[in-house]
N, CA, C and O atoms as a GROMACS GRO file, in nm:
protein
  272
    1MET      N    1   1.411  -0.802   2.043
    1MET     CA    2   1.510  -0.912   1.996
    1MET      C    3   1.470  -0.953   1.866
    1MET      O    4   1.358  -0.991   1.831
    2ILE      N    5   1.582  -0.940   1.790
    2ILE     CA    6   1.590  -1.020   1.651
    2ILE      C    7   1.661  -1.136   1.657
    2ILE      O    8   1.748  -1.160   1.741
    3LYS      N    9   1.624  -1.211   1.563
    3LYS     CA   10   1.691  -1.322   1.547
    3LYS      C   11   1.698  -1.408   1.424
    3LYS      O   12   1.597  -1.467   1.384
    4VAL      N   13   1.824  -1.418   1.358
    4VAL     CA   14   1.802  -1.467   1.212
    4VAL      C   15   1.787  -1.640   1.216
    4VAL      O   16   1.864  -1.724   1.262
    5VAL      N   17   1.670  -1.651   1.157
    5VAL     CA   18   1.640  -1.790   1.152
    5VAL      C   19   1.709  -1.866   1.040
    5VAL      O   20   1.756  -1.979   1.054
    6ARG      N   21   1.711  -1.785   0.909
    6ARG     CA   22   1.764  -1.879   0.810
    6ARG      C   23   1.885  -1.770   0.746
    6ARG      O   24   1.887  -1.647   0.752
    7GLY      N   25   1.985  -1.865   0.682
    7GLY     CA   26   2.072  -1.775   0.612
    7GLY      C   27   2.208  -1.726   0.709
    7GLY      O   28   2.230  -1.770   0.822
    8ASN      N   29   2.290  -1.630   0.638
    8ASN     CA   30   2.404  -1.581   0.704
    8ASN      C   31   2.448  -1.470   0.668
    8ASN      O   32   2.547  -1.451   0.599
    9PRO      N   33   2.349  -1.360   0.730
    9PRO     CA   34   2.376  -1.232   0.668
    9PRO      C   35   2.479  -1.154   0.738
    9PRO      O   36   2.501  -1.147   0.858
   10THR      N   37   2.556  -1.082   0.610
   10THR     CA   38   2.665  -1.025   0.676
   10THR      C   39   2.610  -0.921   0.750
   10THR      O   40   2.491  -0.892   0.753
   11PRO      N   41   2.741  -0.842   0.838
   11PRO     CA   42   2.704  -0.748   0.932
   11PRO      C   43   2.658  -0.650   0.843
   11PRO      O   44   2.599  -0.568   0.914
   12GLU      N   45   2.656  -0.628   0.773
   12GLU     CA   46   2.636  -0.466   0.676
   12GLU      C   47   2.473  -0.497   0.660
   12GLU      O   48   2.402  -0.407   0.706
   13GLU      N   49   2.401  -0.611   0.602
   13GLU     CA   50   2.302  -0.644   0.571
   13GLU      C   51   2.215  -0.669   0.693
   13GLU      O   52   2.093  -0.653   0.683
   14LEU      N   53   2.280  -0.715   0.829
   14LEU     CA   54   2.188  -0.714   0.938
   14LEU      C   55   2.176  -0.585   0.978
   14LEU      O   56   2.064  -0.546   1.011
   15ALA      N   57   2.300  -0.483   0.981
   15ALA     CA   58   2.277  -0.347   1.022
   15ALA      C   59   2.152  -0.293   0.922
   15ALA      O   60   2.060  -0.246   0.988
   16ALA      N   61   2.134  -0.290   0.811
   16ALA     CA   62   2.041  -0.244   0.714
   16ALA      C   63   1.914  -0.274   0.741
   16ALA      O   64   1.821  -0.196   0.721
   17ALA      N   65   1.901  -0.414   0.800
   17ALA     CA   66   1.760  -0.459   0.831
   17ALA      C   67   1.731  -0.398   0.959
   17ALA      O   68   1.617  -0.350   0.969
   18LEU      N   69   1.816  -0.387   1.069
   18LEU     CA   70   1.798  -0.344   1.198
   18LEU      C   71   1.744  -0.157   1.190
   18LEU      O   72   1.680  -0.080   1.261
   19ALA      N   73   1.813  -0.153   1.068
   19ALA     CA   74   1.778   0.025   1.060
   19ALA      C   75   1.653   0.028   1.016
   19ALA      O   76   1.570   0.107   1.061
   20VAL      N   77   1.629  -0.051   0.931
   20VAL     CA   78   1.477  -0.022   0.890
   20VAL      C   79   1.377  -0.072   1.010
   20VAL      O   80   1.304   0.019   1.046
   21VAL      N   81   1.363  -0.154   1.056
   21VAL     CA   82   1.314  -0.207   1.189
   21VAL      C   83   1.305  -0.065   1.303
   21VAL      O   84   1.198  -0.033   1.356
   22GLN      N   85   1.406  -0.008   1.321
   22GLN     CA   86   1.410   0.082   1.382
   22GLN      C   87   1.344   0.212   1.328
   22GLN      O   88   1.280   0.288   1.402
   23ALA      N   89   1.360   0.228   1.226
   23ALA     CA   90   1.271   0.356   1.116
   23ALA      C   91   1.135   0.328   1.165
   23ALA      O   92   1.068   0.386   1.250
   24ARG      N   93   1.111   0.218   1.087
   24ARG     CA   94   0.946   0.188   1.130
   24ARG      C   95   0.880   0.206   1.279
   24ARG      O   96   0.770   0.256   1.300
   25ALA      N   97   0.972   0.154   1.379
   25ALA     CA   98   0.896   0.147   1.518
   25ALA      C   99   0.921   0.305   1.553
   25ALA      O  100   0.849   0.342   1.646
   26ALA      N  101   0.996   0.394   1.508
   26ALA     CA  102   1.034   0.504   1.539
   26ALA      C  103   0.892   0.600   1.468
   26ALA      O  104   0.820   0.682   1.524
   27ALA      N  105   0.890   0.563   1.359
   27ALA     CA  106   0.761   0.669   1.280
   27ALA      C  107   0.617   0.562   1.387
   27ALA      O  108   0.527   0.634   1.431
   28VAL      N  109   0.610   0.478   1.404
   28VAL     CA  110   0.482   0.426   1.495
   28VAL      C  111   0.472   0.483   1.624
   28VAL      O  112   0.366   0.493   1.684
   29ALA      N  113   0.602   0.526   1.674
   29ALA     CA  114   0.603   0.578   1.822
   29ALA      C  115   0.562   0.720   1.811
   29ALA      O  116   0.495   0.768   1.903
   30ASN      N  117   0.596   0.793   1.709
   30ASN     CA  118   0.590   0.936   1.686
   30ASN      C  119   0.397   0.978   1.620
   30ASN      O  120   0.337   1.084   1.638
   31ALA      N  121   0.343   0.851   1.542
   31ALA     CA  122   0.237   0.889   1.530
   31ALA      C  123   0.124   0.932   1.627
   31ALA      O  124   0.121   0.870   1.733
   32PRO      N  125   0.045   1.012   1.611
   32PRO     CA  126  -0.074   1.052   1.734
   32PRO      C  127  -0.127   0.932   1.754
   32PRO      O  128  -0.116   0.854   1.660
   33SER      N  129  -0.189   0.892   1.862
   33SER     CA  130  -0.241   0.774   1.926
   33SER      C  131  -0.393   0.786   1.883
   33SER      O  132  -0.455   0.681   1.866
   34GLY      N  133  -0.446   0.888   1.868
   34GLY     CA  134  -0.601   0.920   1.839
   34GLY      C  135  -0.641   0.907   1.668
   34GLY      O  136  -0.755   0.901   1.621
   35ALA      N  137  -0.518   0.905   1.597
   35ALA     CA  138  -0.492   0.922   1.441
   35ALA      C  139  -0.538   0.794   1.390
   35ALA      O  140  -0.487   0.691   1.434
   36GLY      N  141  -0.641   0.790   1.292
   36GLY     CA  142  -0.655   0.668   1.207
   36GLY      C  143  -0.580   0.660   1.110
   36GLY      O  144  -0.549   0.764   1.052
   37ARG      N  145  -0.528   0.533   1.064
   37ARG     CA  146  -0.454   0.523   0.936
   37ARG      C  147  -0.510   0.539   0.800
   37ARG      O  148  -0.610   0.474   0.770
   38ALA      N  149  -0.452   0.623   0.709
   38ALA     CA  150  -0.491   0.684   0.562
   38ALA      C  151  -0.530   0.527   0.520
   38ALA      O  152  -0.478   0.426   0.568
   39PRO      N  153  -0.612   0.530   0.439
   39PRO     CA  154  -0.662   0.408   0.347
   39PRO      C  155  -0.557   0.396   0.232
   39PRO      O  156  -0.501   0.494   0.181
   40ALA      N  157  -0.539   0.277   0.199
   40ALA     CA  158  -0.431   0.231   0.105
   40ALA      C  159  -0.510   0.290  -0.035
   40ALA      O  160  -0.632   0.309  -0.040
   41ALA      N  161  -0.432   0.311  -0.125
   41ALA     CA  162  -0.430   0.360  -0.248
   41ALA      C  163  -0.530   0.256  -0.318
   41ALA      O  164  -0.632   0.287  -0.379
   42TRP      N  165  -0.484   0.138  -0.299
   42TRP     CA  166  -0.539   0.043  -0.364
   42TRP      C  167  -0.673   0.008  -0.361
   42TRP      O  168  -0.724  -0.045  -0.459
   43SER      N  169  -0.753   0.040  -0.228
   43SER     CA  170  -0.898   0.033  -0.193
   43SER      C  171  -0.975   0.160  -0.243
   43SER      O  172  -1.097   0.174  -0.229
   44ASP      N  173  -0.900   0.243  -0.297
   44ASP     CA  174  -0.991   0.353  -0.350
   44ASP      C  175  -1.046   0.343  -0.467
   44ASP      O  176  -0.986   0.334  -0.574
   45PRO      N  177  -1.184   0.346  -0.445
   45PRO     CA  178  -1.301   0.302  -0.570
   45PRO      C  179  -1.285   0.405  -0.685
   45PRO      O  180  -1.306   0.375  -0.803
   46ALA      N  181  -1.247   0.527  -0.643
   46ALA     CA  182  -1.211   0.629  -0.754
   46ALA      C  183  -1.085   0.570  -0.859
   46ALA      O  184  -1.081   0.614  -0.974
   47ARG      N  185  -1.000   0.484  -0.820
   47ARG     CA  186  -0.911   0.450  -0.889
   47ARG      C  187  -0.956   0.338  -1.017
   47ARG      O  188  -0.900   0.320  -1.125
   48VAL      N  189  -1.050   0.287  -0.974
   48VAL     CA  190  -1.108   0.180  -1.076
   48VAL      C  191  -1.194   0.269  -1.163
   48VAL      O  192  -1.197   0.216  -1.274
   49ALA      N  193  -1.267   0.384  -1.163
   49ALA     CA  194  -1.341   0.434  -1.248
   49ALA      C  195  -1.286   0.603  -1.268
   49ALA      O  196  -1.335   0.703  -1.215
   50ARG      N  197  -1.196   0.596  -1.340
   50ARG     CA  198  -1.119   0.734  -1.358
   50ARG      C  199  -1.190   0.811  -1.450
   50ARG      O  200  -1.173   0.932  -1.437
   51GLU      N  201  -1.290   0.765  -1.569
   51GLU     CA  202  -1.326   0.843  -1.640
   51GLU      C  203  -1.504   0.812  -1.613
   51GLU      O  204  -1.556   0.729  -1.539
   52ARG      N  205  -1.552   0.890  -1.681
   52ARG     CA  206  -1.687   0.868  -1.660
   52ARG      C  207  -1.748   0.766  -1.692
   52ARG      O  208  -1.707   0.702  -1.789
   53LEU      N  209  -1.841   0.729  -1.634
   53LEU     CA  210  -1.905   0.555  -1.699
   53LEU      C  211  -2.015   0.613  -1.806
   53LEU      O  212  -2.075   0.720  -1.814
   54PRO      N  213  -2.014   0.488  -1.888
   54PRO     CA  214  -2.086   0.508  -2.016
   54PRO      C  215  -2.266   0.516  -1.988
   54PRO      O  216  -2.329   0.445  -1.909
   55ALA      N  217  -2.321   0.621  -2.078
   55ALA     CA  218  -2.444   0.634  -2.042
   55ALA      C  219  -2.536   0.494  -2.074
   55ALA      O  220  -2.516   0.414  -2.166
   56PRO      N  221  -2.610   0.489  -2.002
   56PRO     CA  222  -2.712   0.376  -2.003
   56PRO      C  223  -2.756   0.338  -2.137
   56PRO      O  224  -2.756   0.425  -2.224
   57GLY      N  225  -2.791   0.228  -2.164
   57GLY     CA  226  -2.842   0.188  -2.260
   57GLY      C  227  -2.800   0.029  -2.327
   57GLY      O  228  -2.702  -0.038  -2.294
   58PRO      N  229  -2.885   0.000  -2.409
   58PRO     CA  230  -2.861  -0.172  -2.459
   58PRO      C  231  -2.705  -0.201  -2.511
   58PRO      O  232  -2.661  -0.315  -2.498
   59ALA      N  233  -2.645  -0.126  -2.554
   59ALA     CA  234  -2.459  -0.147  -2.537
   59ALA      C  235  -2.375  -0.124  -2.429
   59ALA      O  236  -2.260  -0.168  -2.420
   60ALA      N  237  -2.439  -0.048  -2.340
   60ALA     CA  238  -2.346  -0.014  -2.244
   60ALA      C  239  -2.265  -0.108  -2.150
   60ALA      O  240  -2.176  -0.064  -2.076
   61TRP      N  241  -2.298  -0.232  -2.155
   61TRP     CA  242  -2.224  -0.319  -2.093
   61TRP      C  243  -2.098  -0.334  -2.183
   61TRP      O  244  -1.991  -0.361  -2.129
   62GLY      N  245  -2.105  -0.318  -2.307
   62GLY     CA  246  -1.986  -0.364  -2.380
   62GLY      C  247  -1.896  -0.246  -2.362
   62GLY      O  248  -1.779  -0.272  -2.388
   63ARG      N  249  -1.918  -0.123  -2.324
   63ARG     CA  250  -1.829   0.006  -2.333
   63ARG      C  251  -1.803   0.026  -2.172
   63ARG      O  252  -1.750   0.131  -2.135
   64THR      N  253  -1.839  -0.071  -2.080
   64THR     CA  254  -1.799  -0.044  -1.931
   64THR      C  255  -1.647  -0.025  -1.904
   64THR      O  256  -1.610   0.064  -1.828
   65TYR      N  257  -1.562  -0.106  -1.964
   65TYR     CA  258  -1.422  -0.096  -1.943
   65TYR      C  259  -1.303  -0.102  -2.093
   65TYR      O  260  -1.189  -0.142  -2.112
   66TRP      N  261  -1.417  -0.033  -2.178
   66TRP     CA  262  -1.331  -0.021  -2.330
   66TRP      C  263  -1.394   0.121  -2.370
   66TRP      O  264  -1.499   0.121  -2.435
   67PRO      N  265  -1.332   0.245  -2.329
   67PRO     CA  266  -1.379   0.403  -2.346
   67PRO      C  267  -1.351   0.361  -2.494
   67PRO      O  268  -1.278   0.271  -2.536
   68ALA      N  269  -1.437   0.461  -2.571
   68ALA     CA  270  -1.428   0.493  -2.680
   68ALA      C  271  -1.337   0.614  -2.743
   68ALA      O  272  -1.338   0.636  -2.864
   0.00000   0.00000   0.00000
């Protein structure tokens, strides 16, 4: 059951919201039960260090996030 708590949506807005909820429920229902979810891209460590790390040395700390 879906209940509108605030606002006064038009029938078109309510139908659009219901379509999104139904599509999400259908996607979850069609997913294999034993399959794990893919990790989110924001948590991928490779996205933080896309380029090679600087060579170690006395000034390496200054080049960590500012590639030359």
